[in-house]
mmCIF file as gemmi writes it, N, C-alpha and C atoms, coordinates in Angstrom:
data_model
loop_
_atom_site.group_PDB
_atom_site.id
_atom_site.type_symbol
_atom_site.label_atom_id
_atom_site.label_alt_id
_atom_site.label_comp_id
_atom_site.label_asym_id
_atom_site.label_entity_id
_atom_site.label_seq_id
_atom_site.pdbx_PDB_ins_code
_atom_site.Cartn_x
_atom_site.Cartn_y
_atom_site.Cartn_z
_atom_site.occupancy
_atom_site.B_iso_or_equiv
_atom_site.pdbx_formal_charge
_atom_site.auth_seq_id
_atom_site.auth_asym_id
_atom_site.pdbx_PDB_model_num
ATOM 1 N N . MET Axp A 1 ? 4.332 17.08 -6 1 0 ? 1 A 1
ATOM 2 C CA . MET Axp A 1 ? 4.484 15.654 -6.169 1 0 ? 1 A 1
ATOM 3 C C . MET Axp A 1 ? 3.145 14.995 -6.44 1 0 ? 1 A 1
ATOM 4 N N . ALA Axp A 2 ? 2.174 15.195 -5.581 1 0 ? 2 A 1
ATOM 5 C CA . ALA Axp A 2 ? 0.881 14.522 -5.713 1 0 ? 2 A 1
ATOM 6 C C . ALA Axp A 2 ? -0.131 15.368 -6.467 1 0 ? 2 A 1
ATOM 7 N N . GLU Axp A 3 ? 0.312 16.426 -7.135 1 0 ? 3 A 1
ATOM 8 C CA . GLU Axp A 3 ? -0.631 17.361 -7.746 1 0 ? 3 A 1
ATOM 9 C C . GLU Axp A 3 ? -1.144 16.903 -9.116 1 0 ? 3 A 1
ATOM 10 N N . ASN Axp A 4 ? -0.378 16.111 -9.848 1 0 ? 4 A 1
ATOM 11 C CA . ASN Axp A 4 ? -0.746 15.789 -11.227 1 0 ? 4 A 1
ATOM 12 C C . ASN Axp A 4 ? -1.52 14.483 -11.286 1 0 ? 4 A 1
ATOM 13 N N . LYS Axp A 5 ? -2.771 14.532 -11.755 1 0 ? 5 A 1
ATOM 14 C CA . LYS Axp A 5 ? -3.584 13.305 -11.819 1 0 ? 5 A 1
ATOM 15 C C . LYS Axp A 5 ? -3.141 12.392 -12.951 1 0 ? 5 A 1
ATOM 16 N N . ASN Axp A 6 ? -2.36 12.888 -13.9 1 0 ? 6 A 1
ATOM 17 C CA . ASN Axp A 6 ? -1.866 12.055 -14.986 1 0 ? 6 A 1
ATOM 18 C C . ASN Axp A 6 ? -0.523 11.419 -14.658 1 0 ? 6 A 1
ATOM 19 N N . ASN Axp A 7 ? 0.019 11.712 -13.482 1 0 ? 7 A 1
ATOM 20 C CA . ASN Axp A 7 ? 1.27 11.12 -13.036 1 0 ? 7 A 1
ATOM 21 C C . ASN Axp A 7 ? 1.072 9.612 -12.883 1 0 ? 7 A 1
ATOM 22 N N . LEU Axp A 8 ? 2.112 8.84 -13.138 1 0 ? 8 A 1
ATOM 23 C CA . LEU Axp A 8 ? 1.994 7.386 -13.063 1 0 ? 8 A 1
ATOM 24 C C . LEU Axp A 8 ? 1.666 6.891 -11.665 1 0 ? 8 A 1
ATOM 25 N N . GLY Axp A 9 ? 1.99 7.647 -10.63 1 0 ? 9 A 1
ATOM 26 C CA . GLY Axp A 9 ? 1.683 7.23 -9.275 1 0 ? 9 A 1
ATOM 27 C C . GLY Axp A 9 ? 0.206 7.32 -8.946 1 0 ? 9 A 1
ATOM 28 N N . TRP Axp A 10 ? -0.539 8.205 -9.605 1 0 ? 10 A 1
ATOM 29 C CA . TRP Axp A 10 ? -1.967 8.396 -9.355 1 0 ? 10 A 1
ATOM 30 C C . TRP Axp A 10 ? -2.768 7.723 -10.442 1 0 ? 10 A 1
ATOM 31 N N . ARG Axp A 11 ? -3.587 6.763 -10.061 1 0 ? 11 A 1
ATOM 32 C CA . ARG Axp A 11 ? -4.489 6.164 -11.045 1 0 ? 11 A 1
ATOM 33 C C . ARG Axp A 11 ? -5.681 5.56 -10.312 1 0 ? 11 A 1
ATOM 34 N N . PRO Axp A 12 ? -6.822 5.497 -10.958 1 0 ? 12 A 1
ATOM 35 C CA . PRO Axp A 12 ? -7.985 4.875 -10.324 1 0 ? 12 A 1
ATOM 36 C C . PRO Axp A 12 ? -7.752 3.384 -10.116 1 0 ? 12 A 1
ATOM 37 N N . HIS Axp A 13 ? -8.23 2.868 -9.015 1 0 ? 13 A 1
ATOM 38 C CA . HIS Axp A 13 ? -8.144 1.439 -8.715 1 0 ? 13 A 1
ATOM 39 C C . HIS Axp A 13 ? -9.539 0.875 -8.957 1 0 ? 13 A 1
ATOM 40 N N . LEU Axp A 14 ? -9.777 0.385 -10.175 1 0 ? 14 A 1
ATOM 41 C CA . LEU Axp A 14 ? -11.117 -0.015 -10.59 1 0 ? 14 A 1
ATOM 42 C C . LEU Axp A 14 ? -11.285 -1.528 -10.536 1 0 ? 14 A 1
ATOM 43 N N . THR Axp A 15 ? -12.202 -1.988 -9.695 1 0 ? 15 A 1
ATOM 44 C CA . THR Axp A 15 ? -12.602 -3.386 -9.618 1 0 ? 15 A 1
ATOM 45 C C . THR Axp A 15 ? -14.126 -3.408 -9.539 1 0 ? 15 A 1
ATOM 46 N N . GLU Axp A 16 ? -14.704 -4.593 -9.516 1 0 ? 16 A 1
ATOM 47 C CA . GLU Axp A 16 ? -16.165 -4.692 -9.398 1 0 ? 16 A 1
ATOM 48 C C . GLU Axp A 16 ? -16.638 -4.085 -8.08 1 0 ? 16 A 1
ATOM 49 N N . LYS Axp A 17 ? -15.909 -4.36 -7.019 1 0 ? 17 A 1
ATOM 50 C CA . LYS Axp A 17 ? -16.296 -3.863 -5.706 1 0 ? 17 A 1
ATOM 51 C C . LYS Axp A 17 ? -16.191 -2.336 -5.628 1 0 ? 17 A 1
ATOM 52 N N . THR Axp A 18 ? -15.118 -1.757 -6.167 1 0 ? 18 A 1
ATOM 53 C CA . THR Axp A 18 ? -14.973 -0.306 -6.103 1 0 ? 18 A 1
ATOM 54 C C . THR Axp A 18 ? -16 0.399 -6.982 1 0 ? 18 A 1
ATOM 55 N N . GLN Axp A 19 ? -16.358 -0.212 -8.107 1 0 ? 19 A 1
ATOM 56 C CA . GLN Axp A 19 ? -17.363 0.412 -8.961 1 0 ? 19 A 1
ATOM 57 C C . GLN Axp A 19 ? -18.746 0.373 -8.318 1 0 ? 19 A 1
ATOM 58 N N . ALA Axp A 20 ? -19.036 -0.677 -7.556 1 0 ? 20 A 1
ATOM 59 C CA . ALA Axp A 20 ? -20.313 -0.746 -6.842 1 0 ? 20 A 1
ATOM 60 C C . ALA Axp A 20 ? -20.366 0.313 -5.742 1 0 ? 20 A 1
ATOM 61 N N . ARG Axp A 21 ? -19.227 0.585 -5.102 1 0 ? 21 A 1
ATOM 62 C CA . ARG Axp A 21 ? -19.186 1.587 -4.037 1 0 ? 21 A 1
ATOM 63 C C . ARG Axp A 21 ? -19.331 3.013 -4.57 1 0 ? 21 A 1
ATOM 64 N N . GLN Axp A 22 ? -19 3.232 -5.85 1 0 ? 22 A 1
ATOM 65 C CA . GLN Axp A 22 ? -19.126 4.569 -6.425 1 0 ? 22 A 1
ATOM 66 C C . GLN Axp A 22 ? -20.585 4.984 -6.567 1 0 ? 22 A 1
ATOM 67 N N . ASN Axp A 23 ? -21.478 4.017 -6.747 1 0 ? 23 A 1
ATOM 68 C CA . ASN Axp A 23 ? -22.893 4.321 -6.944 1 0 ? 23 A 1
ATOM 69 C C . ASN Axp A 23 ? -23.705 4.171 -5.666 1 0 ? 23 A 1
ATOM 70 N N . ALA Axp A 24 ? -23.041 3.995 -4.535 1 0 ? 24 A 1
ATOM 71 C CA . ALA Axp A 24 ? -23.724 3.853 -3.25 1 0 ? 24 A 1
ATOM 72 C C . ALA Axp A 24 ? -24.271 5.212 -2.805 1 0 ? 24 A 1
ATOM 73 N N . PRO Axp A 25 ? -25.173 5.224 -1.806 1 0 ? 25 A 1
ATOM 74 C CA . PRO Axp A 25 ? -25.687 6.506 -1.303 1 0 ? 25 A 1
ATOM 75 C C . PRO Axp A 25 ? -24.58 7.425 -0.794 1 0 ? 25 A 1
ATOM 76 N N . ARG Axp A 26 ? -23.54 6.848 -0.196 1 0 ? 26 A 1
ATOM 77 C CA . ARG Axp A 26 ? -22.372 7.62 0.226 1 0 ? 26 A 1
ATOM 78 C C . ARG Axp A 26 ? -21.195 7.143 -0.624 1 0 ? 26 A 1
ATOM 79 N N . PRO Axp A 27 ? -20.901 7.829 -1.745 1 0 ? 27 A 1
ATOM 80 C CA . PRO Axp A 27 ? -19.927 7.314 -2.705 1 0 ? 27 A 1
ATOM 81 C C . PRO Axp A 27 ? -18.501 7.241 -2.16 1 0 ? 27 A 1
ATOM 82 N N . VAL Axp A 28 ? -17.803 6.168 -2.541 1 0 ? 28 A 1
ATOM 83 C CA . VAL Axp A 28 ? -16.407 5.951 -2.174 1 0 ? 28 A 1
ATOM 84 C C . VAL Axp A 28 ? -15.642 5.681 -3.462 1 0 ? 28 A 1
ATOM 85 N N . PHE Axp A 29 ? -14.587 6.46 -3.715 1 0 ? 29 A 1
ATOM 86 C CA . PHE Axp A 29 ? -13.755 6.283 -4.895 1 0 ? 29 A 1
ATOM 87 C C . PHE Axp A 29 ? -12.382 5.8 -4.454 1 0 ? 29 A 1
ATOM 88 N N . THR Axp A 30 ? -11.793 4.902 -5.233 1 0 ? 30 A 1
ATOM 89 C CA . THR Axp A 30 ? -10.54 4.263 -4.853 1 0 ? 30 A 1
ATOM 90 C C . THR Axp A 30 ? -9.441 4.603 -5.848 1 0 ? 30 A 1
ATOM 91 N N . PHE Axp A 31 ? -8.258 4.941 -5.321 1 0 ? 31 A 1
ATOM 92 C CA . PHE Axp A 31 ? -7.096 5.296 -6.137 1 0 ? 31 A 1
ATOM 93 C C . PHE Axp A 31 ? -5.887 4.51 -5.678 1 0 ? 31 A 1
ATOM 94 N N . THR Axp A 32 ? -4.896 4.406 -6.565 1 0 ? 32 A 1
ATOM 95 C CA . THR Axp A 32 ? -3.57 3.946 -6.206 1 0 ? 32 A 1
ATOM 96 C C . THR Axp A 32 ? -2.708 5.198 -6.147 1 0 ? 32 A 1
ATOM 97 N N . ALA Axp A 33 ? -2.046 5.419 -5.021 1 0 ? 33 A 1
ATOM 98 C CA . ALA Axp A 33 ? -1.31 6.655 -4.792 1 0 ? 33 A 1
ATOM 99 C C . ALA Axp A 33 ? 0.183 6.383 -4.68 1 0 ? 33 A 1
ATOM 100 N N . PRO Axp A 34 ? 1.023 7.423 -4.836 1 0 ? 34 A 1
ATOM 101 C CA . PRO Axp A 34 ? 2.453 7.261 -4.62 1 0 ? 34 A 1
ATOM 102 C C . PRO Axp A 34 ? 2.737 6.876 -3.167 1 0 ? 34 A 1
ATOM 103 N N . ALA Axp A 35 ? 3.792 6.137 -2.946 1 0 ? 35 A 1
ATOM 104 C CA . ALA Axp A 35 ? 4.112 5.642 -1.607 1 0 ? 35 A 1
ATOM 105 C C . ALA Axp A 35 ? 4.437 6.774 -0.632 1 0 ? 35 A 1
ATOM 106 N N . ALA Axp A 36 ? 4.916 7.896 -1.121 1 0 ? 36 A 1
ATOM 107 C CA . ALA Axp A 36 ? 5.319 8.991 -0.24 1 0 ? 36 A 1
ATOM 108 C C . ALA Axp A 36 ? 4.166 9.919 0.148 1 0 ? 36 A 1
ATOM 109 N N . ALA Axp A 37 ? 2.996 9.771 -0.455 1 0 ? 37 A 1
ATOM 110 C CA . ALA Axp A 37 ? 1.865 10.667 -0.196 1 0 ? 37 A 1
ATOM 111 C C . ALA Axp A 37 ? 1.233 10.37 1.161 1 0 ? 37 A 1
ATOM 112 N N . ASN Axp A 38 ? 0.81 11.434 1.864 1 0 ? 38 A 1
ATOM 113 C CA . ASN Axp A 38 ? 0.098 11.25 3.126 1 0 ? 38 A 1
ATOM 114 C C . ASN Axp A 38 ? -1.346 11.727 2.964 1 0 ? 38 A 1
ATOM 115 N N . LYS Axp A 39 ? -2.15 11.589 4.033 1 0 ? 39 A 1
ATOM 116 C CA . LYS Axp A 39 ? -3.582 11.882 3.93 1 0 ? 39 A 1
ATOM 117 C C . LYS Axp A 39 ? -3.879 13.326 3.54 1 0 ? 39 A 1
ATOM 118 N N . THR Axp A 40 ? -3.165 14.275 4.116 1 0 ? 40 A 1
ATOM 119 C CA . THR Axp A 40 ? -3.451 15.678 3.797 1 0 ? 40 A 1
ATOM 120 C C . THR Axp A 40 ? -3.091 15.994 2.352 1 0 ? 40 A 1
ATOM 121 N N . GLU Axp A 41 ? -1.963 15.483 1.859 1 0 ? 41 A 1
ATOM 122 C CA . GLU Axp A 41 ? -1.591 15.697 0.456 1 0 ? 41 A 1
ATOM 123 C C . GLU Axp A 41 ? -2.619 15.064 -0.475 1 0 ? 41 A 1
ATOM 124 N N . ILE Axp A 42 ? -3.075 13.868 -0.11 1 0 ? 42 A 1
ATOM 125 C CA . ILE Axp A 42 ? -4.054 13.154 -0.931 1 0 ? 42 A 1
ATOM 126 C C . ILE Axp A 42 ? -5.36 13.935 -0.998 1 0 ? 42 A 1
ATOM 127 N N . LYS Axp A 43 ? -5.82 14.424 0.146 1 0 ? 43 A 1
ATOM 128 C CA . LYS Axp A 43 ? -7.081 15.175 0.203 1 0 ? 43 A 1
ATOM 129 C C . LYS Axp A 43 ? -7.006 16.436 -0.651 1 0 ? 43 A 1
ATOM 130 N N . LYS Axp A 44 ? -5.878 17.156 -0.565 1 0 ? 44 A 1
ATOM 131 C CA . LYS Axp A 44 ? -5.7 18.373 -1.358 1 0 ? 44 A 1
ATOM 132 C C . LYS Axp A 44 ? -5.632 18.058 -2.854 1 0 ? 44 A 1
ATOM 133 N N . ALA Axp A 45 ? -4.901 17.004 -3.212 1 0 ? 45 A 1
ATOM 134 C CA . ALA Axp A 45 ? -4.739 16.655 -4.62 1 0 ? 45 A 1
ATOM 135 C C . ALA Axp A 45 ? -6.059 16.205 -5.246 1 0 ? 45 A 1
ATOM 136 N N . ILE Axp A 46 ? -6.843 15.403 -4.524 1 0 ? 46 A 1
ATOM 137 C CA . ILE Axp A 46 ? -8.136 14.948 -5.042 1 0 ? 46 A 1
ATOM 138 C C . ILE Axp A 46 ? -9.07 16.141 -5.216 1 0 ? 46 A 1
ATOM 139 N N . GLY Axp A 47 ? -9.105 17.026 -4.232 1 0 ? 47 A 1
ATOM 140 C CA . GLY Axp A 47 ? -9.952 18.215 -4.324 1 0 ? 47 A 1
ATOM 141 C C . GLY Axp A 47 ? -9.568 19.109 -5.485 1 0 ? 47 A 1
ATOM 142 N N . LYS Axp A 48 ? -8.269 19.286 -5.707 1 0 ? 48 A 1
ATOM 143 C CA . LYS Axp A 48 ? -7.797 20.164 -6.773 1 0 ? 48 A 1
ATOM 144 C C . LYS Axp A 48 ? -7.999 19.549 -8.16 1 0 ? 48 A 1
ATOM 145 N N . ASN Axp A 49 ? -7.667 18.271 -8.313 1 0 ? 49 A 1
ATOM 146 C CA . ASN Axp A 49 ? -7.704 17.643 -9.631 1 0 ? 49 A 1
ATOM 147 C C . ASN Axp A 49 ? -9.105 17.262 -10.097 1 0 ? 49 A 1
ATOM 148 N N . TYR Axp A 50 ? -9.99 16.931 -9.163 1 0 ? 50 A 1
ATOM 149 C CA . TYR Axp A 50 ? -11.317 16.451 -9.548 1 0 ? 50 A 1
ATOM 150 C C . TYR Axp A 50 ? -12.45 17.382 -9.112 1 0 ? 50 A 1
ATOM 151 N N . GLN Axp A 51 ? -12.155 18.55 -8.551 1 0 ? 51 A 1
ATOM 152 C CA . GLN Axp A 51 ? -13.137 19.56 -8.143 1 0 ? 51 A 1
ATOM 153 C C . GLN Axp A 51 ? -14.227 18.973 -7.237 1 0 ? 51 A 1
ATOM 154 N N . VAL Axp A 52 ? -13.831 18.202 -6.233 1 0 ? 52 A 1
ATOM 155 C CA . VAL Axp A 52 ? -14.745 17.667 -5.226 1 0 ? 52 A 1
ATOM 156 C C . VAL Axp A 52 ? -14.145 17.94 -3.854 1 0 ? 52 A 1
ATOM 157 N N . LYS Axp A 53 ? -14.984 17.832 -2.814 1 0 ? 53 A 1
ATOM 158 C CA . LYS Axp A 53 ? -14.501 18.035 -1.455 1 0 ? 53 A 1
ATOM 159 C C . LYS Axp A 53 ? -14.622 16.717 -0.697 1 0 ? 53 A 1
ATOM 160 N N . PRO Axp A 54 ? -13.501 16.009 -0.5 1 0 ? 54 A 1
ATOM 161 C CA . PRO Axp A 54 ? -13.555 14.746 0.223 1 0 ? 54 A 1
ATOM 162 C C . PRO Axp A 54 ? -13.947 14.935 1.682 1 0 ? 54 A 1
ATOM 163 N N . ILE Axp A 55 ? -14.831 14.083 2.186 1 0 ? 55 A 1
ATOM 164 C CA . ILE Axp A 55 ? -15.213 14.099 3.588 1 0 ? 55 A 1
ATOM 165 C C . ILE Axp A 55 ? -14.166 13.373 4.418 1 0 ? 55 A 1
ATOM 166 N N . LYS Axp A 56 ? -13.756 12.21 3.926 1 0 ? 56 A 1
ATOM 167 C CA . LYS Axp A 56 ? -12.823 11.372 4.665 1 0 ? 56 A 1
ATOM 168 C C . LYS Axp A 56 ? -11.909 10.661 3.682 1 0 ? 56 A 1
ATOM 169 N N . VAL Axp A 57 ? -10.668 10.433 4.114 1 0 ? 57 A 1
ATOM 170 C CA . VAL Axp A 57 ? -9.693 9.712 3.301 1 0 ? 57 A 1
ATOM 171 C C . VAL Axp A 57 ? -9.115 8.591 4.155 1 0 ? 57 A 1
ATOM 172 N N . ARG Axp A 58 ? -9.135 7.379 3.622 1 0 ? 58 A 1
ATOM 173 C CA . ARG Axp A 58 ? -8.514 6.236 4.299 1 0 ? 58 A 1
ATOM 174 C C . ARG Axp A 58 ? -7.39 5.72 3.418 1 0 ? 58 A 1
ATOM 175 N N . VAL Axp A 59 ? -6.284 5.34 4.057 1 0 ? 59 A 1
ATOM 176 C CA . VAL Axp A 59 ? -5.113 4.871 3.336 1 0 ? 59 A 1
ATOM 177 C C . VAL Axp A 59 ? -4.807 3.437 3.757 1 0 ? 59 A 1
ATOM 178 N N . ILE Axp A 60 ? -4.598 2.577 2.766 1 0 ? 60 A 1
ATOM 179 C CA . ILE Axp A 60 ? -4.26 1.174 3.009 1 0 ? 60 A 1
ATOM 180 C C . ILE Axp A 60 ? -2.934 0.898 2.326 1 0 ? 60 A 1
ATOM 181 N N . ASN Axp A 61 ? -1.941 0.485 3.101 1 0 ? 61 A 1
ATOM 182 C CA . ASN Axp A 61 ? -0.655 0.097 2.529 1 0 ? 61 A 1
ATOM 183 C C . ASN Axp A 61 ? -0.708 -1.386 2.172 1 0 ? 61 A 1
ATOM 184 N N . VAL Axp A 62 ? -0.7 -1.675 0.889 1 0 ? 62 A 1
ATOM 185 C CA . VAL Axp A 62 ? -0.732 -3.057 0.417 1 0 ? 62 A 1
ATOM 186 C C . VAL Axp A 62 ? 0.721 -3.531 0.338 1 0 ? 62 A 1
ATOM 187 N N . PRO Axp A 63 ? 1.095 -4.576 1.074 1 0 ? 63 A 1
ATOM 188 C CA . PRO Axp A 63 ? 2.499 -4.997 1.109 1 0 ? 63 A 1
ATOM 189 C C . PRO Axp A 63 ? 2.936 -5.671 -0.19 1 0 ? 63 A 1
ATOM 190 N N . SER Axp A 64 ? 4.251 -5.689 -0.401 1 0 ? 64 A 1
ATOM 191 C CA . SER Axp A 64 ? 4.793 -6.393 -1.558 1 0 ? 64 A 1
ATOM 192 C C . SER Axp A 64 ? 4.704 -7.898 -1.321 1 0 ? 64 A 1
ATOM 193 N N . LYS Axp A 65 ? 4.706 -8.659 -2.406 1 0 ? 65 A 1
ATOM 194 C CA . LYS Axp A 65 ? 4.565 -10.108 -2.296 1 0 ? 65 A 1
ATOM 195 C C . LYS Axp A 65 ? 5.681 -10.803 -3.074 1 0 ? 65 A 1
ATOM 196 N N . ARG Axp A 66 ? 6.15 -11.89 -2.518 1 0 ? 66 A 1
ATOM 197 C CA . ARG Axp A 66 ? 7.149 -12.703 -3.205 1 0 ? 66 A 1
ATOM 198 C C . ARG Axp A 66 ? 6.429 -13.735 -4.058 1 0 ? 66 A 1
ATOM 199 N N . LEU Axp A 67 ? 6.99 -13.993 -5.239 1 0 ? 67 A 1
ATOM 200 C CA . LEU Axp A 67 ? 6.404 -14.983 -6.122 1 0 ? 67 A 1
ATOM 201 C C . LEU Axp A 67 ? 7.493 -15.635 -6.947 1 0 ? 67 A 1
ATOM 202 N N . ILE Axp A 68 ? 7.14 -16.657 -7.671 1 0 ? 68 A 1
ATOM 203 C CA . ILE Axp A 68 ? 8.081 -17.322 -8.556 1 0 ? 68 A 1
ATOM 204 C C . ILE Axp A 68 ? 7.599 -17.082 -9.981 1 0 ? 68 A 1
ATOM 205 N N . TYR Axp A 69 ? 8.447 -16.46 -10.783 1 0 ? 69 A 1
ATOM 206 C CA . TYR Axp A 69 ? 8.127 -16.12 -12.16 1 0 ? 69 A 1
ATOM 207 C C . TYR Axp A 69 ? 9.116 -16.827 -13.065 1 0 ? 69 A 1
ATOM 208 N N . ARG Axp A 70 ? 8.62 -17.721 -13.906 1 0 ? 70 A 1
ATOM 209 C CA . ARG Axp A 70 ? 9.453 -18.505 -14.823 1 0 ? 70 A 1
ATOM 210 C C . ARG Axp A 70 ? 10.568 -19.248 -14.08 1 0 ? 70 A 1
ATOM 211 N N . GLY Axp A 71 ? 10.205 -19.797 -12.93 1 0 ? 71 A 1
ATOM 212 C CA . GLY Axp A 71 ? 11.144 -20.597 -12.157 1 0 ? 71 A 1
ATOM 213 C C . GLY Axp A 71 ? 12.134 -19.815 -11.333 1 0 ? 71 A 1
ATOM 214 N N . ARG Axp A 72 ? 12.02 -18.506 -11.329 1 0 ? 72 A 1
ATOM 215 C CA . ARG Axp A 72 ? 12.955 -17.662 -10.568 1 0 ? 72 A 1
ATOM 216 C C . ARG Axp A 72 ? 12.187 -16.841 -9.543 1 0 ? 72 A 1
ATOM 217 N N . PRO Axp A 73 ? 12.791 -16.606 -8.404 1 0 ? 73 A 1
ATOM 218 C CA . PRO Axp A 73 ? 12.112 -15.77 -7.409 1 0 ? 73 A 1
ATOM 219 C C . PRO Axp A 73 ? 11.985 -14.33 -7.9 1 0 ? 73 A 1
ATOM 220 N N . ALA Axp A 74 ? 10.851 -13.738 -7.632 1 0 ? 74 A 1
ATOM 221 C CA . ALA Axp A 74 ? 10.588 -12.357 -8.04 1 0 ? 74 A 1
ATOM 222 C C . ALA Axp A 74 ? 9.812 -11.678 -6.92 1 0 ? 74 A 1
ATOM 223 N N . LYS Axp A 75 ? 9.581 -10.395 -7.071 1 0 ? 75 A 1
ATOM 224 C CA . LYS Axp A 75 ? 8.87 -9.631 -6.059 1 0 ? 75 A 1
ATOM 225 C C . LYS Axp A 75 ? 7.851 -8.733 -6.733 1 0 ? 75 A 1
ATOM 226 N N . LYS Axp A 76 ? 6.595 -8.855 -6.327 1 0 ? 76 A 1
ATOM 227 C CA . LYS Axp A 76 ? 5.53 -7.994 -6.825 1 0 ? 76 A 1
ATOM 228 C C . LYS Axp A 76 ? 5.523 -6.761 -5.924 1 0 ? 76 A 1
ATOM 229 N N . PRO Axp A 77 ? 5.674 -5.569 -6.459 1 0 ? 77 A 1
ATOM 230 C CA . PRO Axp A 77 ? 5.799 -4.393 -5.606 1 0 ? 77 A 1
ATOM 231 C C . PRO Axp A 77 ? 4.515 -4.069 -4.849 1 0 ? 77 A 1
ATOM 232 N N . GLY Axp A 78 ? 4.672 -3.506 -3.669 1 0 ? 78 A 1
ATOM 233 C CA . GLY Axp A 78 ? 3.525 -3.046 -2.899 1 0 ? 78 A 1
ATOM 234 C C . GLY Axp A 78 ? 3.088 -1.671 -3.383 1 0 ? 78 A 1
ATOM 235 N N . TYR Axp A 79 ? 1.95 -1.217 -2.908 1 0 ? 79 A 1
ATOM 236 C CA . TYR Axp A 79 ? 1.45 0.094 -3.294 1 0 ? 79 A 1
ATOM 237 C C . TYR Axp A 79 ? 0.556 0.636 -2.191 1 0 ? 79 A 1
ATOM 238 N N . LYS Axp A 80 ? 0.13 1.859 -2.348 1 0 ? 80 A 1
ATOM 239 C CA . LYS Axp A 80 ? -0.737 2.521 -1.387 1 0 ? 80 A 1
ATOM 240 C C . LYS Axp A 80 ? -2.108 2.695 -2.021 1 0 ? 80 A 1
ATOM 241 N N . LYS Axp A 81 ? -3.133 2.113 -1.391 1 0 ? 81 A 1
ATOM 242 C CA . LYS Axp A 81 ? -4.505 2.224 -1.888 1 0 ? 81 A 1
ATOM 243 C C . LYS Axp A 81 ? -5.22 3.28 -1.052 1 0 ? 81 A 1
ATOM 244 N N . VAL Axp A 82 ? -5.948 4.176 -1.719 1 0 ? 82 A 1
ATOM 245 C CA . VAL Axp A 82 ? -6.615 5.292 -1.049 1 0 ? 82 A 1
ATOM 246 C C . VAL Axp A 82 ? -8.113 5.199 -1.286 1 0 ? 82 A 1
ATOM 247 N N . LEU Axp A 83 ? -8.896 5.253 -0.209 1 0 ? 83 A 1
ATOM 248 C CA . LEU Axp A 83 ? -10.356 5.299 -0.294 1 0 ? 83 A 1
ATOM 249 C C . LEU Axp A 83 ? -10.783 6.731 -0.001 1 0 ? 83 A 1
ATOM 250 N N . VAL Axp A 84 ? -11.468 7.364 -0.94 1 0 ? 84 A 1
ATOM 251 C CA . VAL Axp A 84 ? -11.909 8.753 -0.804 1 0 ? 84 A 1
ATOM 252 C C . VAL Axp A 84 ? -13.426 8.76 -0.663 1 0 ? 84 A 1
ATOM 253 N N . TYR Axp A 85 ? -13.919 9.223 0.479 1 0 ? 85 A 1
ATOM 254 C CA . TYR Axp A 85 ? -15.351 9.299 0.757 1 0 ? 85 A 1
ATOM 255 C C . TYR Axp A 85 ? -15.836 10.695 0.385 1 0 ? 85 A 1
ATOM 256 N N . LEU Axp A 86 ? -16.909 10.754 -0.411 1 0 ? 86 A 1
ATOM 257 C CA . LEU Axp A 86 ? -17.491 12.03 -0.829 1 0 ? 86 A 1
ATOM 258 C C . LEU Axp A 86 ? -18.881 12.182 -0.239 1 0 ? 86 A 1
ATOM 259 N N . SER Axp A 87 ? -19.369 13.413 -0.239 1 0 ? 87 A 1
ATOM 260 C CA . SER Axp A 87 ? -20.73 13.635 0.244 1 0 ? 87 A 1
ATOM 261 C C . SER Axp A 87 ? -21.727 13.119 -0.792 1 0 ? 87 A 1
ATOM 262 N N . PRO Axp A 88 ? -22.943 12.769 -0.36 1 0 ? 88 A 1
ATOM 263 C CA . PRO Axp A 88 ? -23.944 12.252 -1.309 1 0 ? 88 A 1
ATOM 264 C C . PRO Axp A 88 ? -24.204 13.248 -2.438 1 0 ? 88 A 1
ATOM 265 N N . GLY Axp A 89 ? -24.269 12.733 -3.65 1 0 ? 89 A 1
ATOM 266 C CA . GLY Axp A 89 ? -24.52 13.582 -4.804 1 0 ? 89 A 1
ATOM 267 C C . GLY Axp A 89 ? -23.252 13.982 -5.547 1 0 ? 89 A 1
ATOM 268 N N . GLU Axp A 90 ? -22.105 13.955 -4.905 1 0 ? 90 A 1
ATOM 269 C CA . GLU Axp A 90 ? -20.86 14.284 -5.584 1 0 ? 90 A 1
ATOM 270 C C . GLU Axp A 90 ? -20.328 13.057 -6.314 1 0 ? 90 A 1
ATOM 271 N N . LYS Axp A 91 ? -19.634 13.308 -7.409 1 0 ? 91 A 1
ATOM 272 C CA . LYS Axp A 91 ? -19.117 12.224 -8.213 1 0 ? 91 A 1
ATOM 273 C C . LYS Axp A 91 ? -17.812 12.657 -8.861 1 0 ? 91 A 1
ATOM 274 N N . ILE Axp A 92 ? -16.938 11.713 -9.136 1 0 ? 92 A 1
ATOM 275 C CA . ILE Axp A 92 ? -15.692 11.986 -9.826 1 0 ? 92 A 1
ATOM 276 C C . ILE Axp A 92 ? -15.819 11.474 -11.253 1 0 ? 92 A 1
ATOM 277 N N . ASP Axp A 93 ? -15.504 12.347 -12.217 1 0 ? 93 A 1
ATOM 278 C CA . ASP Axp A 93 ? -15.515 11.956 -13.619 1 0 ? 93 A 1
ATOM 279 C C . ASP Axp A 93 ? -14.101 11.494 -13.962 1 0 ? 93 A 1
ATOM 280 N N . TRP Axp A 94 ? -13.944 10.244 -14.382 1 0 ? 94 A 1
ATOM 281 C CA . TRP Axp A 94 ? -12.625 9.655 -14.613 1 0 ? 94 A 1
ATOM 282 C C . TRP Axp A 94 ? -11.937 10.184 -15.859 1 0 ? 94 A 1
ATOM 283 N N . LYS Axp A 95 ? -12.594 10.934 -16.686 1 0 ? 95 A 1
ATOM 284 C CA . LYS Axp A 95 ? -11.989 11.389 -17.947 1 0 ? 95 A 1
ATOM 285 C C . LYS Axp A 95 ? -11.098 12.568 -17.76 1 0 ? 95 A 1
């Protein structure tokens, strides 16, 4: 399930803040993960797909939000945000 990095559930979560954290002395990379993935699956998948050894993995469940779209109630889906901490000197190539 969590093995394919090209799967729609796995994608980098790129913002100004996450890009600044990638170049820090202790790099942190951020992903959007499938809702069913847990920490051990995430750690194995990141290690296998990007050839790095994560030190620590943190998971943040971002809740869904209600909104009004074109005058009608709608729902913005929630997702799972994953912070992957790597050892100094390691880097993930997004290509």
